[in-house]
C-alpha positions, 0 to 999 in steps of 0.5 A: 567805168575806170574798170572798163577801160582798164580792162580794154586796156588789159585785153589789147595788150594781153598775151594771146590765149593758149588756143590762138597759140596751137593754130598754126598745127590745126591750121596744117590739119585743116590744110591736109583736109582741104587738100584730101577732099579736092583730090576726092572730088578731082579724082570722082569727077575724072573718073566720069569724065574719062569714061565718057571720052573712052567712047569717043576716040577721036575726042581723045586724039583731039585733046592729046594734040591740043595739050601737045601743042600747049606743052610745046608752046609753053614748056619753058614756064612749065618747067620753071614752074615744075621747077619752083613746085619742087623746090616747095615740095623740098622744103615742105618735106623738110618742115614736116620732118622738123616737126615731126621730130618735135613732136617726138621730143615733147613726148618723150619729155611727157 
């Protein structure tokens, strides 16, 4: 019984496994795959929607008017969110660049 409790205590205090330390790289890879999948679904869905709308010009006109109205109504929020996304994109590019430089450094050491 004492071995079991010692083993349980060791498991609670043990360092993370080697695979758990590598999960951030896997998370980046998984996000990339998920983003690609979502983009593909959106493009394929958009193709069919655009082909249907192209046959009905009044629907396209109404959609354009509605889009213009809401773009004007929420222009401040759109600008703020665009600025936020731009900053996040810059941060993402810097992180990717740093990650790439680290990978190059690791490969040169090998």
